[in-house]
C-alpha positions in Angstrom: 23.6 -11.8 -86.4 24.3 -13.7 -89.5 26.6 -17.0 -89.1 29.7 -16.6 -90.7 30.9 -20.1 -90.1 31.1 -20.9 -93.8 32.9 -17.6 -94.8 35.5 -17.7 -92.4 36.3 -21.4 -91.7 39.8 -20.8 -93.0 43.3 -21.4 -91.1 44.0 -19.1 -88.3 45.3 -16.1 -89.8 47.6 -14.8 -86.8 50.1 -17.6 -86.0 52.3 -15.2 -83.9 49.5 -14.2 -81.3 47.5 -17.3 -80.1 46.1 -19.0 -76.9 48.4 -21.1 -75.0 45.9 -22.9 -73.4 43.6 -25.7 -75.0 40.3 -25.8 -76.3 37.7 -27.6 -74.1 34.1 -28.6 -74.6 31.8 -26.0 -76.4 34.7 -24.0 -77.5 35.7 -22.5 -74.2 39.4 -21.7 -73.6 40.6 -23.3 -70.3 43.8 -22.2 -68.1 45.0 -21.2 -65.0 43.4 -17.9 -64.2 45.8 -17.1 -61.2 47.8 -13.9 -60.6 51.2 -15.1 -61.9 53.8 -12.9 -63.6 53.9 -13.3 -67.3 56.8 -15.2 -68.7 57.9 -12.2 -70.8 61.0 -12.3 -73.0 62.8 -9.0 -73.2 64.6 -10.1 -76.0 61.6 -10.3 -78.4 60.9 -13.9 -77.7 57.5 -15.3 -77.0 55.8 -14.4 -73.7 52.5 -15.6 -71.9 50.2 -13.7 -69.6 47.4 -15.3 -67.5 44.2 -13.9 -66.5 40.8 -15.2 -65.8 38.7 -16.1 -67.6 40.9 -16.6 -70.7 43.7 -18.5 -68.9 47.2 -18.3 -70.3 47.3 -16.4 -73.5 50.7 -16.6 -75.4 52.1 -14.0 -77.8 54.9 -13.8 -79.9 54.9 -10.2 -80.8 53.5 -7.1 -79.0 50.1 -6.6 -80.4 49.6 -3.4 -82.1 45.8 -2.8 -83.7 43.6 -3.3 -80.8 39.9 -3.9 -80.3 38.3 -2.5 -77.1 34.7 -2.5 -75.8 34.3 -0.9 -72.5 35.9 2.2 -70.9 38.1 0.7 -68.2 40.0 -1.2 -71.0 40.2 1.7 -73.1 41.3 3.9 -69.8 44.2 1.2 -69.4 45.5 1.2 -73.0 45.4 5.2 -72.9 47.7 5.1 -69.5 50.0 2.4 -71.3 50.7 5.1 -74.3 48.4 3.0 -76.7 45.4 5.2 -76.9 45.9 5.6 -80.8 46.2 2.0 -81.5 42.4 1.6 -80.2 40.5 0.6 -83.5 36.8 0.2 -81.6 35.0 1.1 -78.5 31.6 1.1 -76.9 30.1 4.7 -77.4 33.5 6.5 -78.4 31.9 10.2 -78.7 30.8 9.4 -74.8 33.9 8.3 -73.8 35.9 11.1 -75.8 33.8 13.9 -74.2 34.5 12.5 -70.9 38.2 12.0 -70.8 39.0 15.2 -72.8 37.8 17.0 -69.5 40.6 15.1 -67.4 43.0 15.0 -69.9 43.5 18.9 -70.4 45.2 18.4 -66.7 48.0 16.1 -68.3 50.4 17.9 -70.5 50.8 15.9 -73.7 48.1 13.4 -73.1 45.0 13.5 -75.4 42.6 11.1 -77.3 40.8 11.1 -80.7 38.4 8.4 -80.8 36.0 10.3 -82.9 34.3 7.8 -85.6 35.6 4.5 -84.0 33.4 1.5 -84.4 30.8 1.4 -81.4 31.5 -1.8 -80.5 28.6 -3.2 -78.0 27.3 -5.3 -79.0 30.0 -6.3 -81.7 29.1 -8.2 -84.7 31.5 -11.1 -85.7 31.3 -9.6 -89.2 33.0 -6.2 -88.0 35.5 -8.2 -86.1 36.7 -9.8 -89.0 36.7 -6.4 -91.1 38.9 -4.9 -88.3 41.3 -7.5 -88.2 42.7 -6.7 -84.8 45.9 -8.1 -83.5 44.2 -8.8 -80.0 40.6 -8.1 -78.7 40.8 -6.3 -75.2 37.6 -7.5 -74.0 36.3 -10.3 -71.6 34.9 -13.3 -73.7 32.5 -14.2 -70.8 31.0 -10.6 -71.4 31.0 -11.4 -75.0 29.0 -14.4 -74.3 26.2 -12.4 -72.9 25.2 -10.7 -76.2 22.9 -11.6 -78.4 23.8 -13.7 -81.4 27.1 -14.9 -79.7 27.9 -18.5 -78.5 31.1 -20.2 -77.6 31.8 -21.3 -81.0 31.6 -17.8 -82.3 34.2 -16.5 -79.7 36.7 -19.4 -80.5 36.6 -18.7 -84.2 37.3 -14.9 -83.4 40.4 -16.3 -81.5 41.6 -18.7 -84.2 41.2 -16.6 -87.2 41.7 -13.1 -86.2 43.4 -12.3 -82.6 42.9 -13.6 -79.2 40.7 -12.1 -76.3 42.2 -10.7 -73.3 40.1 -8.7 -70.9 38.1 -9.0 -67.6 34.8 -7.0 -67.1 32.5 -8.9 -64.7 35.0 -7.8 -61.9 33.2 -4.3 -62.0 30.5 -5.5 -59.7 31.7 -8.8 -59.3 28.7 -10.1 -61.9 27.9 -13.7 -61.8 29.7 -15.2 -65.0 27.1 -16.7 -67.6 26.8 -20.2 -67.9 30.1 -22.2 -69.0 32.3 -19.5 -67.7 32.0 -19.6 -64.3 34.7 -22.3 -63.4 37.4 -20.2 -65.0 36.5 -17.0 -63.6 38.1 -14.9 -61.0 37.7 -11.3 -60.0 40.4 -8.8 -59.7 40.9 -5.1 -58.7 41.0 -2.4 -61.5 44.7 -2.0 -60.8 45.3 -6.1 -61.0 43.5 -5.9 -64.4 45.7 -2.8 -65.6 48.8 -4.9 -64.5 47.8 -7.8 -66.7 47.4 -5.7 -69.7 50.7 -4.1 -68.9 52.1 -7.4 -69.4 50.4 -8.1 -72.5 51.9 -4.6 -74.0 55.3 -5.0 -72.2 54.8 -1.8 -70.2 55.0 -3.1 -67.0 57.3 0.0 -66.1 54.5 2.2 -66.9 52.1 0.2 -64.8 54.5 0.0 -61.8 54.8 4.0 -61.9 51.2 4.8 -62.0 50.4 2.3 -59.4 53.1 4.0 -57.1 51.3 7.1 -57.5 47.7 5.8 -56.9 49.1 3.8 -53.6 50.4 7.1 -52.4 47.3 8.7 -53.0 45.4 5.9 -51.0 47.9 6.1 -48.2 47.3 9.8 -47.9 43.6 9.7 -47.7 43.3 6.8 -45.4 45.5 8.4 -42.8 43.5 11.6 -43.0 40.0 10.0 -43.1 38.0 11.6 -40.1 36.3 9.4 -37.3 33.5 7.3 -38.6 31.2 9.4 -36.3 32.3 12.5 -38.4 32.0 11.1 -41.9 29.0 12.6 -44.0 26.3 10.3 -45.7 26.4 10.1 -49.4 24.4 8.9 -52.4 25.9 7.8 -55.9 23.3 8.5 -58.7 22.6 8.9 -62.3 19.5 11.0 -63.6 18.3 10.3 -67.0 18.7 12.7 -69.6 14.8 14.0 -69.0 15.0 13.9 -65.5 12.2 11.3 -65.2 14.1 8.4 -63.8 17.0 8.0 -61.5 19.0 5.2 -60.5 21.4 4.6 -57.3 24.6 2.7 -57.0 26.2 1.0 -53.7 29.1 2.9 -53.0 31.0 0.3 -50.7 30.3 -2.9 -52.9 33.3 -4.8 -54.0 34.4 -4.2 -57.8 36.2 -1.9 -59.6 33.0 0.4 -60.4 33.2 1.4 -56.8 37.2 1.7 -56.8 36.8 5.5 -56.3 34.1 5.7 -53.4 34.9 2.6 -51.4 38.2 4.2 -50.0 36.2 6.9 -48.7 34.8 4.8 -45.8 31.8 7.0 -46.0 28.2 6.0 -44.9 26.2 5.3 -48.2 22.9 6.5 -47.8 21.5 3.9 -50.3 23.3 1.0 -48.3 19.9 -0.3 -47.1 17.8 0.6 -50.3 15.9 -1.8 -52.2 13.3 0.2 -54.1 12.6 -1.2 -57.7 16.1 -2.9 -57.9 17.8 -4.1 -60.9 21.4 -5.6 -61.7 23.0 -8.3 -59.6 22.8 -8.8 -56.0 21.0 -5.3 -55.4 24.1 -3.2 -56.3 21.8 -0.8 -58.2 18.6 0.7 -57.1 15.9 2.3 -59.3 15.1 5.6 -57.3 12.2 7.7 -57.0 11.8 11.1 -55.0 10.4 9.1 -52.1 13.1 6.9 -51.8 15.8 9.4 -52.3 14.1 11.7 -49.7 14.0 8.6 -47.4 17.9 8.2 -47.8 18.5 11.9 -47.7 22.3 12.0 -47.9 24.5 14.8 -46.8 26.3 14.6 -50.1 24.8 13.8 -53.6 27.2 12.5 -56.2 25.9 12.7 -59.6 27.2 10.8 -62.4 27.5 11.9 -66.2 27.9 15.6 -65.9 31.3 15.5 -67.0 30.3 14.1 -70.3 28.7 16.3 -73.0 25.2 14.5 -72.3 24.3 16.1 -69.0 23.9 19.3 -67.6 24.7 19.7 -63.8 23.2 23.1 -63.2 19.8 21.7 -64.9 20.0 18.7 -62.5 20.5 21.0 -59.6 17.4 23.4 -60.6 15.2 20.5 -61.4 16.3 19.0 -57.7 15.4 22.5 -56.3 12.1 22.9 -58.0 10.7 19.8 -57.3 8.4 19.7 -54.2 10.1 16.5 -52.7 13.9 16.6 -53.6 14.0 20.4 -52.6 14.1 19.0 -49.0 17.2 16.8 -49.5 19.8 17.8 -47.2 22.3 17.8 -50.1 20.1 20.4 -52.1 20.0 22.6 -49.1 23.4 22.7 -48.2 24.6 22.9 -51.9 26.4 19.6 -51.8 25.5 18.2 -55.3 28.6 17.1 -57.1 29.5 16.1 -60.5 31.1 12.7 -61.0 32.5 11.1 -64.1 31.9 7.3 -64.6 31.8 4.1 -62.8 33.3 2.3 -65.4 37.0 3.6 -64.7 40.3 2.5 -65.7 43.6 4.0 -64.0 43.5 7.5 -65.2 39.8 8.2 -64.5 40.3 6.4 -61.0 43.3 8.9 -60.2 41.1 11.8 -60.8 37.9 10.5 -59.4 39.5 9.5 -56.2 40.9 13.1 -55.6 37.7 14.4 -56.6 35.3 12.4 -54.4 38.0 12.8 -51.1 37.7 16.6 -51.6 33.8 16.4 -52.3 33.4 14.4 -49.0 36.3 15.6 -46.9 36.8 19.3 -47.6 38.6 19.8 -44.5 40.8 17.2 -44.6 41.8 17.3 -48.3 41.0 20.8 -49.5 37.8 22.4 -50.9 36.4 20.8 -54.0 36.5 23.9 -56.3 33.3 22.7 -58.3 32.4 21.6 -61.9 31.6 24.1 -64.5 29.3 22.5 -67.2 31.3 22.3 -70.5 34.6 23.0 -68.7 37.4 20.6 -68.1 38.5 19.0 -64.6 38.9 22.1 -62.6 42.2 23.6 -61.7 43.2 22.7 -58.2 46.1 24.8 -56.4 49.3 22.5 -56.6 49.5 22.1 -52.7 46.0 20.8 -52.6 46.5 18.1 -55.3 46.4 14.6 -54.1 48.4 13.6 -56.7 51.2 14.7 -59.1 49.9 15.7 -62.6 53.2 16.0 -64.2 54.4 12.8 -63.1 51.4 11.0 -64.3 51.5 12.7 -67.7 55.2 12.0 -67.9 54.6 8.0 -67.2 51.7 8.0 -70.0 54.1 9.8 -72.6 57.0 7.4 -71.7 59.1 9.5 -69.3 58.9 7.1 -66.7 
């Protein structure tokens, strides 16, 4: 990436949205990373929000033009009624194809992310061009991108708009050098609450959090005894079906926010294989390793986007001499999932989906996903959360 230091060494363009902390060695931004409430001023004055790894960030006005990278942040913005204000996100066509499947069940909620700048890895020049009010992205994650250093990150903050995001909480990934002392891990809903403070939408957050908490309470109180729970594996197959990856279902982090509450036996819990990722959370699978794990239920990420075909995946599993003997293949319990990198909207649907796929006797039978179709219709009395209530919150009728 070209160094824009000469071209962009101008005074801060945006005086009204700025960091409230101080700049320390190497350009890193210091500050308390606790979970304290924002010092919001409802009459339009300045307010601050604190979240790791940024520390305290002060805003004089609510940001309007919003840069994002990863799906969990974009989902949170959509839930806060700010989906149309996003000017960038990673793989926008992928996320649009995924979210449209779910949003068809929420009256009045839609997305149009086609043609947005695909923002991972971002370029410094493009961030100047977009001229965003705020960058809803984790600066510690940006620090891992090729061509970025701490001074580049600070220049974007000073000359364009502040950073505000937390990504490494997805798997409790170790922060890069220089960020570890300021890093904290949050739940998905903690991060969502912080973003709600940035956009002065805490009523929306609290209303959606209440829906989520109610659903979790229903699930927890109705789980069968551990001895009666199935084993399961969460996997992704490559588009050519020649590679597969497994993901640990009970690890900390928001990637497992929809599977961890199920208390299921993870068939891959002890799998090592040709591991990748941090702390063995992910496993590169082959037929032998998958057959050894032999899950009762196989949860397959990806088919609810436009890039994977569930019927084709099932056929390939049935036609393979090894995988055809899998219990999940024999019993027809190979199910579609959405994505691990989830925000509150996807989390609500995926939690309901996973509960039904694993425990149909307790939560009602999963009707199945049909390739190319939206999230399946579920009888109202078998839904685990109120669709209309969620749609009303997102559209502003709280």
